[in-house]
Structure formats: structure tokens, C-alpha cells
N, CA, C and O atoms as a DFTB+ gen file, in Angstrom:
256 C
 N C O
     1  1      92.917     136.305     129.286
     2  2      92.633     135.061     128.576
     3  2      93.191     135.110     127.156
     4  3      93.732     134.117     126.670
     5  1      93.068     136.233     126.500
     6  2      93.580     136.379     125.125
     7  2      95.098     136.239     125.113
     8  3      95.657     135.623     124.206
     9  1      95.765     136.804     126.109
    10  2      97.220     136.706     126.159
    11  2      97.664     135.254     126.331
    12  3      98.664     134.837     125.747
    13  1      96.933     134.498     127.117
    14  2      97.257     133.088     127.309
    15  2      97.139     132.320     125.990
    16  3      97.974     131.466     125.691
    17  1      96.112     132.619     125.211
    18  2      95.944     131.968     123.907
    19  2      97.052     132.360     122.945
    20  3      97.516     131.530     122.163
    21  1      97.477     133.599     122.993
    22  2      98.534     134.064     122.097
    23  2      99.867     133.396     122.420
    24  3     100.644     133.084     121.517
    25  1     100.130     133.179     123.707
    26  2     101.360     132.492     124.087
    27  2     101.339     131.063     123.545
    28  3     102.353     130.565     123.056
    29  1     100.188     130.410     123.635
    30  2     100.069     129.054     123.101
    31  2     100.246     129.017     121.598
    32  3     100.872     128.098     121.071
    33  1      99.708     129.996     120.904
    34  2      99.871     130.047     119.453
    35  2     101.306     130.353     119.068
    36  3     101.797     129.845     118.060
    37  1     101.976     131.164     119.841
    38  2     103.356     131.511     119.548
    39  2     104.255     130.282     119.671
    40  3     105.233     130.160     118.934
    41  1     103.938     129.371     120.590
    42  2     104.726     128.163     120.781
    43  2     104.346     127.062     119.808
    44  3     105.096     126.096     119.669
    45  1     103.218     127.167     119.131
    46  2     102.801     126.121     118.202
    47  2     103.587     126.233     116.892
    48  3     104.357     127.172     116.689
    49  1     103.375     125.267     116.025
    50  2     104.107     125.237     114.763
    51  2     103.541     126.238     113.768
    52  3     102.326     126.373     113.626
    53  1     104.426     126.931     113.090
    54  2     104.007     127.805     112.013
    55  2     103.880     126.993     110.728
    56  3     102.909     127.140     109.985
    57  1     104.861     126.142     110.474
    58  2     104.839     125.241     109.317
    59  2     105.450     123.911     109.740
    60  3     105.930     123.778     110.866
    61  1     105.436     122.931     108.848
    62  2     106.033     121.629     109.142
    63  2     107.439     121.512     108.564
    64  3     107.993     120.415     108.495
    65  1     108.016     122.636     108.151
    66  2     109.368     122.619     107.617
    67  2     110.368     122.438     108.749
    68  3     110.127     122.908     109.861
    69  1     111.491     121.762     108.488
    70  2     112.426     121.434     109.569
    71  2     112.965     122.643     110.330
    72  3     113.228     122.530     111.527
    73  1     113.134     123.770     109.696
    74  2     113.692     124.925     110.393
    75  2     112.651     125.655     111.253
    76  3     113.021     126.540     112.024
    77  1     111.384     125.316     111.147
    78  2     110.344     125.934     111.972
    79  2     109.901     125.058     113.146
    80  3     109.052     125.469     113.937
    81  1     110.461     123.870     113.262
    82  2     110.034     122.928     114.297
    83  2     110.822     123.182     115.576
    84  3     112.045     123.309     115.527
    85  1     110.148     123.259     116.714
    86  2     110.882     123.414     117.984
    87  2     111.483     122.070     118.411
    88  3     110.836     121.287     119.106
    89  1     112.721     121.813     117.992
    90  2     113.356     120.518     118.224
    91  2     113.663     120.272     119.696
    92  3     113.941     119.135     120.079
    93  1     113.619     121.302     120.524
    94  2     113.891     121.122     121.954
    95  2     112.740     120.403     122.660
    96  3     112.928     119.896     123.765
    97  1     111.570     120.349     122.058
    98  2     110.419     119.659     122.644
    99  2     110.474     118.191     122.234
   100  3     110.401     117.890     121.042
   101  1     110.602     117.269     123.189
   102  2     110.758     115.843     122.830
   103  2     109.595     115.275     122.020
   104  3     109.814     114.426     121.155
   105  1     108.373     115.719     122.276
   106  2     107.251     115.172     121.519
   107  2     107.325     115.586     120.050
   108  3     107.023     114.783     119.166
   109  1     107.720     116.817     119.784
   110  2     107.895     117.253     118.394
   111  2     109.041     116.485     117.739
   112  3     108.943     116.080     116.580
   113  1     110.113     116.291     118.477
   114  2     111.276     115.600     117.926
   115  2     110.926     114.176     117.508
   116  3     111.255     113.757     116.398
   117  1     110.269     113.441     118.377
   118  2     109.915     112.052     118.064
   119  2     108.952     111.993     116.878
   120  3     109.142     111.193     115.962
   121  1     107.926     112.834     116.894
   122  2     106.930     112.805     115.824
   123  2     107.556     113.150     114.478
   124  3     107.348     112.436     113.497
   125  1     108.319     114.233     114.423
   126  2     108.835     114.659     113.134
   127  2     109.978     113.778     112.646
   128  3     110.160     113.635     111.436
   129  1     110.753     113.184     113.549
   130  2     111.751     112.219     113.093
   131  2     111.071     111.002     112.476
   132  3     111.528     110.486     111.457
   133  1     109.990     110.546     113.083
   134  2     109.243     109.422     112.515
   135  2     108.601     109.816     111.184
   136  3     108.637     109.043     110.227
   137  1     108.021     111.000     111.121
   138  2     107.381     111.471     109.888
   139  2     108.384     111.591     108.749
   140  3     108.162     111.061     107.661
   141  1     109.504     112.299     109.006
   142  2     110.490     112.475     107.943
   143  2     111.190     111.164     107.604
   144  3     111.607     110.966     106.463
   145  1     111.323     110.267     108.579
   146  2     111.883     108.948     108.287
   147  2     110.988     108.152     107.360
   148  3     111.462     107.536     106.405
   149  1     109.682     108.163     107.642
   150  2     108.729     107.449     106.782
   151  2     108.681     108.069     105.385
   152  3     108.648     107.348     104.388
   153  1     108.677     109.379     105.312
   154  2     108.678     110.044     104.007
   155  2     109.965     109.748     103.233
   156  3     109.939     109.607     102.010
   157  1     111.076     109.655     103.938
   158  2     112.347     109.315     103.296
   159  2     112.338     107.911     102.727
   160  3     112.812     107.691     101.613
   161  1     111.802     106.953     103.480
   162  2     111.718     105.571     102.994
   163  2     110.801     105.481     101.783
   164  3     111.124     104.792     100.815
   165  1     109.668     106.163     101.822
   166  2     108.741     106.161     100.680
   167  2     109.399     106.799      99.459
   168  3     109.305     106.272      98.350
   169  1     110.065     107.935      99.664
   170  2     110.744     108.605      98.553
   171  2     111.858     107.759      97.971
   172  3     112.019     107.689      96.753
   173  1     112.634     107.112      98.844
   174  2     113.709     106.244      98.369
   175  2     113.148     105.069      97.581
   176  3     113.716     104.680      96.561
   177  1     112.042     104.503      98.041
   178  2     111.406     103.408      97.310
   179  2     110.924     103.838      95.936
   180  3     111.061     103.094      94.965
   181  1     110.361     105.034      95.850
   182  2     109.914     105.547      94.553
   183  2     111.079     105.781      93.602
   184  3     110.984     105.492      92.409
   185  1     112.172     106.302      94.132
   186  2     113.347     106.544      93.285
   187  2     113.919     105.218      92.787
   188  3     114.251     105.089      91.608
   189  1     114.033     104.237      93.676
   190  2     114.554     102.922      93.271
   191  2     113.645     102.281      92.234
   192  3     114.131     101.700      91.264
   193  1     112.333     102.376      92.422
   194  2     111.393     101.802      91.455
   195  2     111.529     102.481      90.091
   196  3     111.483     101.813      89.059
   197  1     111.695     103.797      90.084
   198  2     111.843     104.517      88.818
   199  2     113.140     104.132      88.121
   200  3     113.150     103.929      86.907
   201  1     114.234     104.031      88.872
   202  2     115.516     103.659      88.270
   203  2     115.460     102.235      87.720
   204  3     115.932     101.985      86.611
   205  1     114.894     101.308      88.474
   206  2     114.791      99.930      87.982
   207  2     113.879      99.829      86.764
   208  3     114.144      99.043      85.854
   209  1     112.818     100.609      86.740
   210  2     111.925     100.604      85.579
   211  2     112.635     101.130      84.342
   212  3     112.524     100.551      83.262
   213  1     113.355     102.212      84.500
   214  2     114.090     102.780      83.362
   215  2     115.165     101.812      82.895
   216  3     115.346     101.622      81.693
   217  1     115.888     101.192      83.841
   218  2     116.923     100.223      83.468
   219  2     116.307      99.012      82.766
   220  3     116.880      98.493      81.808
   221  1     115.156      98.566      83.233
   222  2     114.468      97.419      82.618
   223  2     114.014      97.756      81.205
   224  3     114.141      96.930      80.301
   225  1     113.494      98.943      81.005
   226  2     113.056      99.347      79.675
   227  2     114.224      99.509      78.716
   228  3     114.108      99.149      77.544
   229  1     115.338     100.038      79.181
   230  2     116.518     100.200      78.313
   231  2     117.151      98.841      78.002
   232  3     117.684      98.642      76.910
   233  1     117.097      97.923      78.937
   234  2     117.666      96.590      78.727
   235  2     116.912      95.785      77.692
   236  3     117.504      94.966      76.989
   237  1     115.617      96.007      77.591
   238  2     114.793      95.289      76.619
   239  2     114.675      96.033      75.311
   240  3     113.922      95.619      74.429
   241  1     115.396      97.112      75.169
   242  2     115.330      97.885      73.934
   243  2     114.089      98.757      73.855
   244  3     113.780      99.274      72.781
   245  1     113.389      98.932      74.923
   246  2     112.219      99.793      74.934
   247  2     110.950      99.123      74.455
   248  3     109.915      99.777      74.329
   249  1     111.012      97.805      74.182
   250  2     109.833      97.087      73.729
   251  2     109.077      96.498      74.908
   252  3     109.669      96.202      75.946
   253  1     107.794      96.332      74.754
   254  2     106.979      95.797      75.833
   255  2     106.988      94.292      75.795
   256  3     106.353      93.649      76.632
């Protein structure tokens, strides 16, 4: 029974980093592509908001 549990743990994820994910498993592939896609969109939105804010502040001379 212990060996069966160890095999299951060996196949599970060690971390959520891309190089530790078993991409050959379709369920992992779909989940992590969706996760990293959503995180990418959120990150891109934050970067665009920061750039537009900085550009807006520089355009007005830094005054409120």
C-alpha cells in the first residue's frame, strides 16, 4: 500500500513551475495553459495600466 502511494506522489506535481509540469498529461496541459494564459492577461493589463499612468502624469507635467 505504501508503494502505491509513493508512485502516486512521484507522478504528482512538485511545483507549479513550467519545467516541473508533466505536459504529456492532457488535464495538466489544459489547466496550466489556462492558468498561465489568465496570469499573462492580468500581468499585461497591469503593465499597460502602469505605462498609461506614467504617460498621463508626464503629459500633465506631474500635476494632479
